BATOR-496986 format. One line per field, with one value per residue (C-alpha): residue in one letter; x, y, z. Coordinates in Angstrom, 2 decimals. Example, Ala and Ser with C-alpha at 12.3 -4.5 7.8 and 13.67 -1.06 7.14 Angstrom:
<rs>
residuo: (a,s)
c1: (12.30,13.67)
c2: (-4.50,-1.06)
c3: (7.80,7.14)
</rs>
This chain:
<rs>
residuo: (x,x,x,x,x,x,x,x,x,x,x,x,x,x,x,x,x,x,x,x,x,x,x,x,x,x,x,x,x,x,x,x,x,x,x,x,x,x,x,x,x,x,x,x,x,x,x,x,x,x,x,x,x,x,x,x,x,x,x,x,x,x,x,x,x,x,x,x,x,x,x,x,x,x,x,x,x,x,x,x,x,x,x,x,x,x,x,x,x,x,x,x,x,x,x,x,x,x,x,x,x,x,x,x,x,x,x,x,x,x,x,x,x,x,x,x,x,x,x,x,x,x,x,x,x,x,x,x,x,x,x,x,x,x,x,x,x,x,x,x,x,x,x,x,x,x,x,x,x,x,x,x,x,x,x,x,x,x,x,x,x,x,x,x,x,x,x,x,x,x,x,x,x,x,x,x,x,x,x,x,x,x,x,x,x,x,x,x,x,x,x,x,x,x,x,x,x,x,x,x,x,x,x,x,x,x,x,x,x,x,x,x,x,x,x,x,x,x,x,x,x,x,x,x,x,x,x,x,x,x,x,x,x,x,x,x,x,x,x,x,x,x,x,x,x,x,x,x,x,x,x,x,x,x,x,x,x,x,x,x,x,x,x,x,x,x,x,x,x,x,x,x,x,x,x,x,x,x,x,x,x,x,x,x,x,x,x,x,x,x,x,x,x,x,x,x,x,x,x,x,x,x,x,x,x,x,x,x,x,x,x,x,x,x,x,x,x,x,x,x,x,x,x,x,x,x,x,x,x,x,x,x,x,x,x,x,x,x,x,x,x,x,x,x,x,x,x,x,x,x,x,x,x,x,x,x,x,x,x,x,x,x,x,x,x,x,x,x,x,x,x,x,x,x,x,x,x,x,x,x,x,x,x,x,x,x,x,x,x,x,x,x,x,x,x,x,x,x,x,x,x,x,x,x,x,x,x,x,x,x,x,x,x,x,x,x,x,x,x,x,x,x,x,x,x,x,x,x,x,x,x,x,x,x,x,x,x,x,x,x,x,x,x,x,x,x,x,x,x,x,x,x,x,x,x,x,x,x,x,x,x,x,x,x,x,x,x,x,x,x,x,x,x,x,x,x,x,x,x,x,x,x,x,x,x,x,x,x,x,x,x,x,x,x,x,x,x,x,x,x,x,x,x,x,x,x,x,x,x,x,x,x,x,x,x,x,x,x,x,x,x,x,x,x,x,x,x,x,x,x,x,x,x,x,x,x,x,x,x,x,x,x,x,x,x,x,x,x,x,x,x,x,x,x,x,x,x,x,x,x,x,x,x,x,x,x,x,x,x,x,x,x,x,x,x,x,x,x,x,x,x,x,x,x,x,x,x,x,x,x,x,x,x,x,x,x,x,x,x,x,x,x,x,x,x,x,x,x,x,x,x,x,x,x,x,x,x,x,x,x,x,x,x,x,x,x,x,x,x,x,x,x,x,x,x,x,x,x,x,x,x,x,x,x,x,x,x,x,x,x,x,x,x,x,x,x,x,x,x)
c1: (14.40,16.94,19.72,23.40,24.49,22.61,24.26,21.15,22.33,26.08,25.40,24.80,27.81,29.83,29.40,29.97,33.56,34.17,34.21,37.94,36.97,37.16,34.32,33.36,29.80,26.94,24.35,27.34,28.75,25.17,24.96,27.71,26.32,29.59,27.11,29.69,31.40,28.27,27.25,29.35,29.27,25.53,25.53,27.90,26.11,22.48,23.45,24.88,21.22,19.50,15.86,13.03,14.21,17.50,16.96,14.32,16.73,19.94,17.32,16.01,20.04,21.69,18.65,19.05,22.98,22.04,19.80,22.23,25.12,22.13,21.68,18.01,17.48,18.82,17.52,14.05,14.70,16.30,13.10,11.07,13.20,12.89,9.30,8.37,10.63,8.09,10.01,6.99,5.02,8.70,10.64,7.00,7.39,10.59,10.34,7.61,9.76,12.66,9.87,9.48,12.61,13.10,10.05,8.37,5.38,2.54,4.88,4.96,1.65,0.39,3.02,1.60,-1.86,-1.38,0.27,-2.55,-4.62,-1.85,-1.57,-5.40,-4.89,-4.26,-4.45,-0.79,-0.10,-1.68,0.61,2.61,0.28,-1.12,2.77,3.38,-0.18,1.09,4.35,2.54,0.45,3.14,5.07,2.51,1.70,5.69,5.58,3.04,4.40,5.90,8.42,10.06,10.49,13.88,16.34,18.56,22.16,24.20,27.72,30.99,32.68,30.35,32.21,31.25,31.41,28.45,28.66,26.30,25.23,27.36,27.21,28.95,32.61,34.42,33.99,34.11,31.93,32.21,30.66,30.38,31.82,33.46,35.17,38.59,40.82,38.76,40.90,42.07,43.52,40.23,37.83,34.14,32.54,29.09,29.88,33.66,34.59,36.20,34.35,33.30,35.12,34.39,36.37,36.28,36.29,35.89,32.75,33.40,37.02,36.05,39.35,38.19,40.72,40.16,38.88,41.35,43.09,42.26,38.49,38.60,39.52,39.50,35.86,32.51,32.51,30.11,27.35,28.88,27.43,29.52,28.78,28.96,31.92,33.27,35.48,33.34,32.20,29.69,29.27,28.47,31.40,30.04,32.96,33.49,31.97,34.06,33.42,30.13,29.18,26.83,27.81,25.93,26.66,27.19,27.22,31.30,32.39,35.68,37.39,39.46,43.03,45.09,45.02,43.67,41.24,41.75,40.35,36.70,34.40,31.09,28.03,27.31,23.24,24.33,23.46,25.14,22.25,20.68,22.33,22.50,23.45,22.38,23.57,22.16,22.85,20.63,21.89,23.02,24.52,22.65,20.32,20.54,18.47,19.63,18.15,18.07,16.32,15.53,12.55,10.68,10.25,7.20,8.71,11.88,14.10,12.68,14.09,15.11,16.47,18.10,19.06,22.77,22.89,24.50,27.95,27.91,26.99,24.04,21.07,18.21,17.26,13.09,11.22,10.11,6.59,3.98,3.43,7.16,7.77,6.05,6.37,8.90,12.33,13.28,16.68,19.02,17.78,18.87,18.44,17.30,16.81,13.47,12.82,13.28,13.99,14.40,13.49,11.21,10.04,6.88,5.38,3.21,6.06,7.48,9.53,11.75,13.13,11.48,13.05,9.98,10.32,8.45,7.92,7.17,3.59,2.96,1.24,4.31,3.01,5.05,3.23,1.99,5.68,5.67,6.81,9.12,8.12,9.87,12.84,14.22,12.22,12.20,11.07,14.34,16.05,15.81,18.11,20.36,19.10,21.17,21.32,24.80,23.64,20.38,20.39,18.32,14.47,11.30,9.88,12.41,15.05,17.01,18.39,20.66,22.51,22.63,20.92,21.69,19.87,20.29,17.99,19.00,21.71,24.01,27.86,27.80,25.42,24.36,25.07,25.16,22.95,23.08,19.56,18.64,15.10,13.18,10.54,7.49,4.04,2.54,-1.66,-4.21,-6.06,-8.63,-11.66,-13.41,-13.36,-10.65,-11.64,-8.77,-9.69,-7.04,-8.51,-6.82,-7.55,-7.27,-6.57,-6.69,-5.10,-3.95,-0.80,-1.10,0.76,1.85,0.43,-2.70,-2.13,1.67,2.21,5.89,5.61,6.76,4.84,2.83,1.67,-1.39,-4.60,-7.42,-9.66,-13.42,-15.71,-12.96,-13.57,-11.64,-11.13,-10.53,-8.86,-8.90,-7.44,-9.99,-12.57,-13.07,-14.95,-15.44,-16.39,-15.90,-14.49,-15.98,-16.09,-12.47,-11.41,-10.93,-11.93,-11.63,-11.68,-11.11,-9.01,-8.84,-5.65,-3.08,-4.25,-3.03,-4.81,-5.00,-6.36,-6.54,-7.95,-9.62,-11.19,-12.09,-9.67,-6.66,-4.40,-5.35,-3.15,-2.35,-1.45,-1.08,-1.14,-0.40,-2.09,-0.12,1.49,-0.34,-0.40,-2.40,-1.67,-3.74,-2.56,-3.87,-6.67,-7.36,-4.48,-5.15,-2.74,-2.52,-1.88,-1.89,-3.61,-1.78,-3.69,-2.14,-4.65,-4.15,-2.64,-2.60,-0.35,1.82,5.61,6.34,10.38,11.28,13.91,17.42,17.43,21.31,23.46,26.79,28.71,27.22,25.93,22.31,22.08,20.23,22.58,21.23,20.82,18.19,16.42,14.36,12.98,11.62,10.61,8.04,7.01,6.01,3.88,2.00,1.55,0.45,-1.79,-3.56,-3.57,-5.71,-2.86,-0.48,2.32,5.70,8.90,11.05,14.50,16.19,19.65,21.52,23.19,26.22,27.05,25.00,21.68,22.01,24.15,21.50,18.84,20.36,21.59,18.40,16.39,18.68,18.04,14.27,14.26,16.33,14.08,10.95,13.16,13.70,9.74,8.98,11.24,9.41,6.44,4.72,3.01,5.18,1.82,1.48,5.02,6.29,9.92,10.67,14.29,13.57,17.46,17.75,14.88,12.74,15.25,13.53,16.61,15.76,19.39,22.08,23.84,27.38,26.05,24.05,25.49,26.12,22.85,21.02,22.55,21.15,17.94,17.75,19.22,16.11,13.96,10.02,7.42,3.33,0.08,-1.16,-5.04)
c2: (130.35,127.99,130.61,130.34,133.11,136.09,136.47,135.08,131.56,132.07,131.00,127.07,127.01,128.43,125.40,123.31,123.79,122.50,119.07,117.96,113.65,112.50,112.19,109.18,108.87,111.50,111.61,112.51,115.14,116.87,116.44,118.63,121.28,120.31,119.95,120.00,117.21,115.53,115.55,113.22,110.88,111.10,110.27,107.01,105.73,106.14,104.23,101.60,101.71,98.47,99.66,101.77,103.57,104.05,105.55,108.14,108.89,109.23,111.43,113.69,114.36,115.15,117.67,119.88,119.56,121.22,123.57,124.29,125.17,126.95,124.04,124.16,122.54,119.47,120.10,119.64,116.42,115.17,116.09,114.87,111.11,111.27,111.44,108.92,107.14,107.19,110.63,111.78,115.96,117.56,116.13,117.83,121.05,121.51,120.89,123.26,125.99,124.80,125.06,128.13,129.43,128.29,130.67,127.28,129.17,126.29,123.57,125.05,126.19,122.34,121.32,123.00,122.39,118.50,119.15,120.49,117.92,115.24,116.51,117.88,121.79,123.72,127.13,126.10,127.15,129.84,132.48,130.34,129.94,133.35,134.59,132.18,133.24,137.35,136.39,134.78,137.80,139.97,138.08,138.76,142.59,143.36,141.43,143.58,146.80,149.22,151.32,148.95,150.53,148.79,146.90,144.42,143.50,140.95,143.15,142.07,141.57,138.36,135.33,131.23,131.77,134.41,138.13,140.41,143.54,146.26,150.12,153.05,153.97,156.80,156.19,152.71,149.92,147.66,144.77,141.28,138.18,134.47,134.01,132.48,135.74,135.82,135.86,132.47,129.53,127.24,126.26,126.31,122.98,124.36,125.69,124.55,128.13,130.75,132.55,136.11,139.26,142.63,143.67,146.92,147.00,149.73,148.47,149.96,148.43,145.35,145.50,143.50,143.92,143.03,145.84,146.06,143.78,145.02,144.70,141.90,138.72,135.15,135.52,136.41,140.25,141.98,144.16,147.58,151.08,154.50,158.07,160.95,162.08,158.33,158.49,155.86,152.28,150.04,146.67,142.55,140.35,137.10,135.19,131.52,130.16,129.30,126.19,125.21,128.42,130.13,132.32,135.30,138.05,141.92,145.34,146.53,150.29,151.18,154.52,155.58,155.83,157.19,155.03,152.47,151.67,151.10,148.42,147.04,147.91,145.84,149.03,149.10,148.52,144.90,142.30,138.84,136.73,137.49,138.38,141.67,142.51,144.63,147.80,151.04,154.99,157.81,160.77,162.94,159.49,160.36,157.60,153.22,150.93,147.76,144.11,141.81,138.57,139.58,138.43,140.99,141.44,140.00,136.69,136.13,139.09,142.68,145.88,148.01,151.97,153.84,157.62,158.65,160.93,165.26,163.54,161.29,157.78,155.75,155.08,152.63,150.87,151.21,148.05,149.36,149.18,146.22,148.06,146.70,144.05,140.60,137.19,136.45,137.91,141.57,142.40,144.06,147.90,150.67,154.21,156.78,160.00,159.47,156.18,153.11,149.61,146.22,142.61,140.25,137.29,137.95,140.31,138.84,138.56,136.71,133.82,133.94,137.45,140.12,143.78,146.44,149.64,152.53,156.13,158.64,159.73,163.12,162.20,160.07,156.31,155.07,153.82,150.44,148.23,148.64,145.23,146.57,143.18,142.30,142.47,142.70,140.21,137.21,133.59,133.24,135.47,139.23,141.84,144.33,147.35,150.64,153.89,154.83,158.12,159.88,161.52,164.27,165.21,164.71,162.17,160.19,160.85,158.13,156.37,153.41,151.20,148.05,144.71,141.24,137.66,134.09,133.65,131.37,132.05,133.69,133.22,131.78,131.27,134.93,137.48,141.41,142.66,146.52,148.08,151.33,152.91,155.16,157.44,157.06,159.01,158.65,157.12,159.09,160.51,158.06,160.72,158.48,159.60,157.47,155.54,153.86,150.65,148.40,145.19,142.01,138.75,136.46,132.83,130.31,127.29,123.82,121.29,118.71,115.87,113.29,110.51,112.24,110.63,111.39,114.83,113.70,112.33,115.04,118.20,118.49,121.70,123.73,123.96,126.61,125.61,126.71,127.82,128.80,131.26,134.35,136.61,140.14,142.96,146.56,148.51,147.57,146.53,142.87,140.89,137.40,136.14,133.06,132.34,131.55,128.02,128.64,129.52,133.61,136.32,139.61,143.30,146.43,148.32,151.14,153.71,153.62,150.88,147.50,144.31,141.37,137.89,134.41,131.62,128.89,125.76,122.69,120.36,122.38,124.80,128.44,130.37,134.62,136.89,140.49,143.12,146.97,149.47,152.34,154.05,151.51,153.25,155.18,154.53,156.59,153.57,150.92,152.27,149.05,146.83,143.57,141.79,138.50,136.96,133.59,132.09,128.64,126.33,122.79,119.80,118.43,115.04,113.67,111.74,111.80,112.56,115.78,116.44,119.88,120.99,122.98,121.51,120.84,120.10,120.11,117.28,115.26,118.75,119.26,123.13,124.79,126.55,129.99,128.19,125.98,128.92,130.54,126.95,127.13,130.34,129.23,126.05,128.71,131.09,128.11,127.47,130.77,131.01,127.69,127.71,124.28,122.28,120.38,119.11,116.21,117.08,114.21,113.64,111.01,109.78,107.46,104.28,104.58,104.86,102.84,102.11,104.46,107.12,107.84,108.02,109.93,112.40,112.33,113.01,115.80,117.43,117.30,118.41,121.33,122.04,122.45,124.73,127.20,127.60,128.08,130.47,131.82,132.47,128.98,127.17,124.41,122.21,122.53,120.95,116.83,116.48,112.62,110.98,108.20,107.68,105.19,103.05,104.93,105.28,106.27,104.97,101.20,100.30,98.35,100.03,99.25,99.82,102.83,106.16,109.55,110.76,108.18,108.61,111.80,110.87,109.26,112.37,114.37,116.51,115.79,117.02,115.29,117.15,115.25,114.38)
c3: (308.42,308.04,306.35,308.81,307.26,308.98,312.62,313.45,314.55,314.75,318.53,317.25,314.40,316.68,319.05,316.47,315.18,319.06,318.43,317.67,317.80,314.45,312.54,310.51,309.49,308.15,310.67,313.37,310.82,310.59,314.55,315.09,312.31,310.15,307.01,304.25,305.85,305.75,302.35,300.70,303.60,303.38,299.64,300.11,302.88,300.71,297.76,300.59,302.76,302.81,304.27,303.39,307.39,306.89,303.42,304.87,307.83,305.37,303.21,305.83,307.06,303.18,302.34,305.67,304.74,301.43,302.48,305.63,302.24,300.20,298.15,297.56,293.75,295.71,299.00,297.46,295.45,298.68,301.04,298.72,298.78,302.44,302.62,300.08,302.12,305.54,307.47,307.70,307.12,308.39,305.25,303.28,304.58,304.47,300.59,300.55,301.88,299.48,296.49,297.43,298.08,294.55,293.33,292.35,293.61,292.14,293.36,296.97,297.19,295.57,298.74,301.31,300.99,300.42,303.82,305.07,304.66,305.95,309.28,309.70,310.08,306.48,309.26,310.06,306.41,305.21,305.26,303.23,300.60,300.92,300.24,297.54,295.73,296.31,294.70,291.24,291.20,291.67,288.73,286.15,287.34,286.45,283.69,282.40,283.50,280.44,282.35,285.76,288.62,289.92,288.20,289.52,288.47,290.78,292.30,290.14,293.52,294.83,295.59,295.93,299.82,301.40,300.40,302.04,303.25,301.74,302.43,301.74,303.23,301.30,297.94,298.43,299.34,303.02,302.95,305.18,303.46,304.92,301.68,301.51,302.05,305.42,308.69,310.48,309.16,310.67,308.29,309.39,308.24,307.97,305.15,304.09,304.24,306.51,309.46,308.27,308.44,306.45,303.63,301.26,297.65,294.79,293.10,289.84,289.25,292.18,293.52,297.44,299.86,303.79,306.09,308.75,310.70,313.65,313.33,311.71,314.05,314.62,315.50,313.12,312.61,309.68,309.08,309.93,309.83,309.96,311.74,309.68,310.14,309.37,312.22,314.15,313.43,314.91,313.82,314.71,316.68,317.57,319.74,319.86,323.42,326.32,327.87,329.45,328.06,325.19,322.59,321.91,319.17,320.43,318.69,318.90,318.80,317.36,316.62,313.66,314.20,311.24,308.55,310.90,313.69,317.47,319.51,319.47,322.66,323.21,323.99,327.33,326.55,325.31,327.63,328.15,327.57,324.16,320.78,319.60,315.86,312.91,314.23,311.80,312.42,312.07,309.28,313.22,314.19,317.83,317.25,316.28,315.15,316.26,316.05,319.36,320.42,324.14,326.20,326.37,322.35,320.24,319.63,317.91,316.41,316.84,316.38,319.10,319.01,321.30,321.21,322.24,325.49,325.50,327.11,323.94,325.97,324.35,326.60,327.03,323.98,323.11,321.40,318.41,317.78,316.95,313.72,312.98,315.06,314.59,316.31,313.42,312.89,312.08,311.07,309.15,309.61,307.58,308.37,305.25,306.61,308.93,306.45,307.54,305.68,307.31,306.53,307.83,307.74,310.09,307.60,304.82,301.66,299.17,301.14,303.45,304.87,302.48,302.43,303.81,304.01,306.63,308.11,310.63,309.92,311.33,314.30,315.66,314.20,311.67,308.53,307.77,306.49,302.82,300.57,298.29,295.72,293.17,291.98,295.22,296.95,296.42,297.37,299.22,301.96,300.99,302.84,303.89,302.01,301.58,299.51,298.33,295.66,294.12,290.96,290.45,292.31,291.03,288.66,286.57,289.15,290.11,293.58,293.60,296.01,297.02,298.92,299.67,298.58,298.62,295.42,293.28,289.92,292.19,292.47,295.73,298.74,299.89,297.03,296.98,294.65,292.92,291.93,290.51,291.16,289.00,290.58,288.51,287.62,290.98,290.35,290.23,293.81,295.20,296.60,298.24,302.52,304.51,307.22,309.31,311.05,312.86,313.22,315.76,315.34,318.34,316.95,319.71,318.90,319.87,318.60,316.49,318.16,316.03,319.02,319.86,323.43,323.81,324.58,324.06,320.59,317.87,317.47,313.45,313.70,315.30,314.32,315.62,318.77,317.95,320.73,323.11,325.86,325.70,328.55,327.03,329.44,328.69,331.72,334.52,331.97,330.63,328.50,327.99,324.84,322.79,319.33,316.36,314.12,313.29,316.11,315.78,317.84,315.74,317.48,315.66,318.33,320.04,319.95,322.80,324.18,326.23,325.79,327.59,326.72,328.79,326.56,328.62,327.52,329.93,329.96,328.79,330.58,330.29,328.20,327.99,325.59,325.28,322.82,322.25,319.90,320.80,317.76,315.68,311.70,309.99,306.26,303.58,301.16,303.67,305.96,307.41,309.05,310.50,313.36,314.56,317.89,318.94,321.97,322.23,324.99,325.87,326.46,330.17,330.00,333.57,334.73,331.51,331.50,329.59,329.20,330.52,327.34,327.99,332.01,332.45,335.68,336.47,336.60,340.02,340.96,341.59,341.48,338.91,336.38,335.09,331.65,332.98,334.52,331.50,331.49,334.82,334.99,331.70,334.21,336.53,334.21,333.49,337.20,337.54,334.75,335.67,339.73,340.30,339.14,341.02,339.31,340.01,339.32,338.04,337.80,335.69,335.44,332.81,333.53,334.60,338.27,341.13,341.73,345.12,344.09,340.95,343.17,345.11,342.79,340.83,344.18,344.99,341.48,341.27,344.68,343.41,340.31,343.15,345.37,342.61,341.57,344.84,344.85,342.16,343.96,343.66,346.46,347.62,348.29,345.02,343.51,344.47,343.83,342.87,341.63,339.28,339.06,335.84,336.69,333.66,330.81,327.19,325.68,324.40,324.82,326.71,329.72,328.38,324.51,325.00,322.96,323.96,322.33,324.09,327.56,326.61,326.11,329.70,331.96,331.55,333.88,333.09,334.58,335.24,336.08,338.95,339.08)
</rs>
């Protein structure tokens, strides 16, 4: 998912606004995420390019810029141009994704299939192909329907900007937009538009007004939810980054004060090391569901729920179960009584984010999430479903509301759509006795490297590893089995168990994974549910340098900064899982400063990394620190002529597995 509008990637785009130096070429504009600025520059540069390699690189940057500014038609064409000029499978992958968002499903399936052959594994794209095939099937079914469940029309108040997440507020709507009327004079060069604010509208006359100057600020605000009496509002705010710090999104609370709103305060359970967003309140206002990317989650953004205590204070959030959360992104929850609507790109869908609904069953479990299908979902991102009004009950009754989509044909990059849902007669009952089964497919996979001999080369995708050993543990019991020729081990799950898995193969680093069968759904409409778990094992490349990403140091310092700790924690976990290997931690500097200074500094930095790992419980006997100074640059440039990007490549922390 590449949509900047979903508050998912606000962290990176806010940081992109801190640059003040004049941008003179398209590649720099793309690097600084100023995509709207990059497009005309890259178009001129492509015409002047003299070699196929230059054309390919410029075409790729131009395609990315079109993608990030919501122009998938142009993006698809320029990704093809980049691929034709030798960029490689990344361009083909991006083209396939753009074709899917454009609902050109046959072309997308063919491109994904070609891509699978090119990288040597169709496994990587099986979900994409299945989703496109499902979309084509649903389109045919909808054409055959005499009475349609949903009718959809674009809202009259959409703008050329991004408009999304409309919810009821008194007799009007509040929605999120980055239209020109948003607060602040700065233009966000990612899109060429403003930062996002909350707006009010009467949908009957489309008279859009700014929501409130106390709530709207020069930061990004959006995705509000209101208490039952309308006097308390919770919303997402993403603040600008401080110096040398990441920016994070949080959930804020504001109380109504007369005709306005009071200062917003961040909720107490919001921690400073993750993004919290998209709050949704229950009918009584005492339960909240939200999205966050905490480390304890299943992957990407997950949904959490939290209860309000008797004193009006929010408790500790709980991660919602595996029936709802996936290794993808779950976002934009909305509560309608006991029914939960949410968007996900990890469940089987038509493309991008799709909208699903689920509800608690009689035994406290949630039903299997139901895809709302066409025309609510599309090949693009569809999200932020809400209900405004109900008319009647039973067959023929209607529900009206809104959802958001980046589908083609709208007024802007994201648009708000009104829907009317009609209750249709139910299908005849099936007399067959129901047998419930939950099945977990554990797949052992490995990376496909562009250069099979170099673990630092580009990763093209994943492929299954046949005949790998998997140790499955449930409680005190364990069992050792082998994957089949497709690299898969299928298990019928027992309810309310915690499963732990360890995948092993000679000459590979072991990998571990977990799965909980607690409260998995029992859905009469879909009695067999299948889940997937990937265990990614790494081929051992002895005495080959592997770069550790996101290890940074302050100028002239060697201590381990807080933002470097997650990467070193992952390395510590890898060492715990593979107790028989020893590694060398290496630190490299760029060519600036003296040889002696760089050797001393790099040795201190490597030693600091080793010390940190020892503090995490790794035996010092397994660790060697070595400072290389500037002696092993990876960027081929004369020191005085190296760009800042090349200097950054040379400033790196690495590890190698020793013989």
